N, C-alpha and C positions, 0 to 999 in steps of 0.2 A: 355399440361396439365394445368388444371385450378383448383386450390385448394384454396377455400375461407372459412374463418371462422371468423366472426366478433364478437364472444363472448368474446374475450380476454383470451381464454384458448385453449388448444389443447389436443387431445387424440391419440389413436393408429393409426387411419386412417391418420391423418396429419403426424405423425412420419413415417409411412410406406412409404408414397409417397414422403416425403422429402428424405428418404434414397434411394428410387428408382431414383429420379432425380440426386442425387449425383453420383450414379453409371453411369447413362446415360451420364452425362457430362464427367466423367472419360473415358468412352468408345468413346467419340467424336461423340455421336449420335446427330441427327438433331431434337432437341426438344426445346421448350420454356416452362417456368413455369410462369403462371399468378397467383399472390398471393397478398393479402392485406398486408399492412405494419405491422399491429399489429401482425398478425400471423407470418410473416417473422421474425420479431425481436425476438419473443418468441422462435421460432425454432433455430435461430442463437445463441441466448444467452444460449440456452440449449445444444449447440454443436450437434444438430441434422441435421441442414441444413448448407451446406457450401455456402458462397456467390459466385455468378457467374453472368457474364454479360448477360446470357440468362434468368435470372429471371426478369420478368416484373412486377413492383410493382404498385399497385393501392393504393394511399395515403388515408387511412381511418382515419388518425390522430393517429394511434396506436403507443405507445411508447415502446412496448415490456414488459410492466409491467403487470403481470396477472390481469385480471379483477376481480372486487369484486363479490363474490358469494352471491346470495340471500339465506337467511336462509329458511329452510323448513317451509312452512306455517302451522299454527295450524289447525287441523281438526275441522270441525264444527259438527262432529258426525252425518252427514246425514241431519242436519237441514238446510232448505233452507235459503240462505242469504237474509237479509233485502233488500227492494227496494233501499235504500240509498247505501248499499254496492255494490249491483249489478250495480248501475249507476257508482260508482267510478271505478269498474273493467272495465266496458265498456269504460269509458272515458280514462282509462289507456291504454286499447287495441287500441283505436283510435289514441292516441298520439304516441304509439309505431309504429303503421302502417304508420303514416304520416312521422315520422322520418326515418323509414326504406325505405319508398318509395323515399324520397329525396336522400338518400344514393344510392339506386339502380339506380335512374335516372342518377346520376353523374357517377356511375360505368358503366352504359350502354353506355354513350358517349365515355368513355375511352375504353371500350371493343370493340365497333364498329370500332374505329379508328385503334386499334392495329391489329385486325384480317384482316383488309383490307391492311394495310401497310405490314404486314408479310405474306400475302396471305395464311392464315391458312385454311386448308381443313378438318381437323379432330381434335377433342378435346376429351381428356379423362378428365372427370370432377368428382370432389369429393365434396359432400355435397353442400354448396351454390355455388360452382363452376358450378353446374348443375342447381340447382333450380333458380339461377339468370340469367342463360344464354340460357336456352333451346329455348326461343322465338326468340332470335337473331340468334341462330344456324339454326333454321327453316327458318327464313327470308333470311339469307345469303347462304342457301344451304350447311351448314357445317355438316358433320357427327358427331354426339354426342354419345360418349360412357359414360354412367353414372355408377359410382361405387355405388352399393347398400350395405351399411354397417350396417344400423340400424336393431337391433333385439329387440324383446319385444315391444317397442313403435314404430310403423311403420311410424309415422308422415305423415298421409294421410288426413290432415284437408282440408275441402272444404270451410270453412269460409273465406271470402275475407280478413278479418283482419289478417289471418294467412297465407296469400298467399306466403310470402317470406320465411316462415319456413316450408313449406309443400312440400313433394315429389310427391304429387298427380298428378301434371301436367307434371313434367319432366319424370315420369315413363310412361306416355302416348306418349311422343313425342321424346324420345331418340331413336337413331337408334339401339343401342345395350345396354343391361343392364348386367353389370358385378357384379354378386352376390358374396359376400365375402365367403359364405359357402353354402353347398347344402340345409340345412334346411330352409334357408331364402326363397327359391324359392316357395315352396307350401304355405308358410305363405302369401306372397305377391299375389300369384295367387288367393288364396281364398278371399283376401281383395279387389283386383282390378278386377278380372274376365277378361272379354274380353278387358278391357281397357289397360291391360298390353301388349302393342303392339310390343315393340322392341324385337330383337333377344335376347334370354336368354343365358347367359354364366355364368360359375362358375369359379372363380379364382382358378388356379391349386394348389396353395400353399400360405402360408404366408412366411414372412422372416423378419429378422432384420439385422443390421450391427453387425456382431459378433466380430469385432475387439476389443471392450472394454469389451466383456462379456465372461469371462473365470473364472474358480475357482481359488481362492487364499487360500492356506493352511498355517497354520491350520485354519479350519473354526471356527468362533466365535459363541457363544450361542445366536444367533439372529434369531428371527422369524419375517417375513416381510409380510405386506399387502401393495400392491402398486396399486393404481388406483384412479379414480375419486370417491369422497366420496358422492355417490348418491345411492338411494335405489336399483337401478338395480345391483349395485356391491356388495350389502350386507355387508358394512363395520361394521354395528351394530352386525351382526351375528359373525363376527370375534372377536369383543370385548366381546361379551357374552361368547364365548369359552375361551378367554383369562382370563376372570374373574373366570372361573372354575379352572384355572391352576396357576394363579399368586401367590397365597398364599401357594402353595405346596412347601415344603423345596427344592425339586430338581429344582424348577423353579424360585427361588428368585434371582438367578444371570442371568436369561435369560432376554434379552431385546426384547420387542415387538415393532416393528416399524409400524406406520401408515403413509404411504407416499402418499401424494396427497391433493387436496383441493376439496371442493364441498359443496352443500347445507346442508349436514348433519354434517359438521365439528363441529359446535358449540355444537350440541346435543351430539356428540360423546365425545368431550372434557369434557362436563358436566358429562357424564356417568362415565368416568375415574376418574374425580375429586371426585364424590360422593362416589366412592369405594376406594379412596386413592391408586389407582394402579400406584405406583411410577415407575414401570419398563416398562411403556408404553410411547413411544416417538412419538410425532407428528412432522414430518419433513417438512410438507408442500410440495410444488412443488420442489423437489430436482433437481438441475441442472445436477447432475452427478449420476444418480441412480446406475450405475455399481459399484461405490465406496462402496455401501452397499451390493449389491447382490453378488459381488465377494466373500465376506467374510461371508455372512449369511448362516445359516444351513437349514432353512425351509422357504418355500414360500407358502402362502395361497391365492387361487383364488376362490371366492365363488359367482360368478355371477349368477344371478337369471335364465337367459335363455340360456346363451352361454359363454363358456370360450375359444372357438376357433374363431378367431386366435389371442388371446390376446397378444399384444406386450410385456407387462410386464411378462406374464407367460413364453413366449419364452426366454426372457432375463434371468429369473431365472433358467430355465432349462439349458441354455447354461452355467450358472455358477455352475452347478451341485448341485443346491439346491434340497433337498427332497421336493416334491410338494404335497399339499393337494388341491383337486379341487372338485367342485360340479359336479356330474354326470348328466349333462344336455346338450341338443342340440347336436352339433357335437364335444363336448369336446374330445371324444375318438379319433378324428383325430390327436390330440396332445398327450393326456395322456391316457394310458391304465394301467392295473395293473402292467405292466412291467416297467413303468416310474414314477409311483406315486401312491398316495392313493386317491381313489374316494369316496366321502361322500355325504350324504343327507344334507338338510338344518336343521340339528339338532345340537345345540351348544355342547351337550355332546359328540356326535359322532365326531364332528370336533376337540374338545379338546382331545379326545382319539387318533385321528390320529396324531395330533401334538405331543402328548406324545410319541407315538410309534416311531416316527422319531427322536425325541430328545434323547430318552433313548436307542435307538438301532442304534449306528453309522454305523455299517456294513450294515444294511438295507438301511439307508440313503445314504451311498456311492454307493451301488449297483444300487439303483433307480436313483440317481443323474447322474451316468455315463451313464446309459441307456438313460436318458432324454437328456443329451448333445449330445450323438451320434445320436439320432433321429432328433433333430432339425437341427443340423449342416449338416446332410446328406440328409434330405428330404425337409426341409423348407429353401431353399437357394435363395439368391438374383439372382444367375446365372440362375436358373430354371425359375424364374418369369420374368427376363429380356428377355429371349428368347421368352417366351409366349407373353409378352407385345409388343415386336417389331413386331411379326407376326400379332397381333391384330391391331396395328396402321399402318400397311403397307397400303398405299393408292394407 
């Protein structure tokens, strides 16, 4: 397995495959994990990945401290940028490309040595683990299985300055493409056409490590949003709904958690400050999210395109939270009317769903128990491990 992410942050995909590797090592399977040091230390410090001698680390200078997030840029309202600003952006892109190229060159020597020494014949690659290695896999005759996780923004840039951040080439040269959800397949086929050459697969299920995710009673009056604070996740929509509830007498003792970091963090904090919403707590990147989810009552997932197979949503379901989710993409593979409340992207509708769950504890408990039963019976690590071993059999 090759899992690389040089951004100084990690998301659901990195958590998922770290959990998978933990289990594979527990089972005594013959796999190695190639990972950059920054991502490794982040995952270990967050108690997601267990250290193991079969983890092969590429030293990218990472110290395990989450990287700084760039604030969301101010819109120009459709006005074309001045020539001077365009030049500055182009110069910045060139600088980034050169810096990334040098890092990739150093990684390439490292990667080539390791695959030869270890006699690697097949690689399952995640994100930059594929976009940075496909050319070497092709050169050395290594079968490459690439995990396709991105929804919404497909990351198919053909601009050479974005070469190292684009899936365009790996999607053409991977032997097999493992799509995270069924709805991703037609989206990429429409975008890539005949260039999508590898065998198309769809991951059979998602999974988490359930050992820390279980309900703790009595539940506390906590409502949680957990995810990267990026437009795709709609954290602003959550706070707009909260603003409709925060001053109601029945919600003055409710705590609303915003857990995560991202480019919208500053603007979200400003939104809360402007409205004096004292019962909203920003926790940042919480190292032990289960400490909150075990006790919280309601969890809200409002992704723009897809809530399946959100790791944080599954964690909340395992903790028997009443869940509120946007009815988009393949979300119903996780949440139907039997396990939660499905909503549109309307703050008033989202606020009403939260209110329904907070004011009706029996409904919340019924949905929460059904949610836990579903994820723990259907979306299991055991099921995925069996499928993964069959896939990687050489």
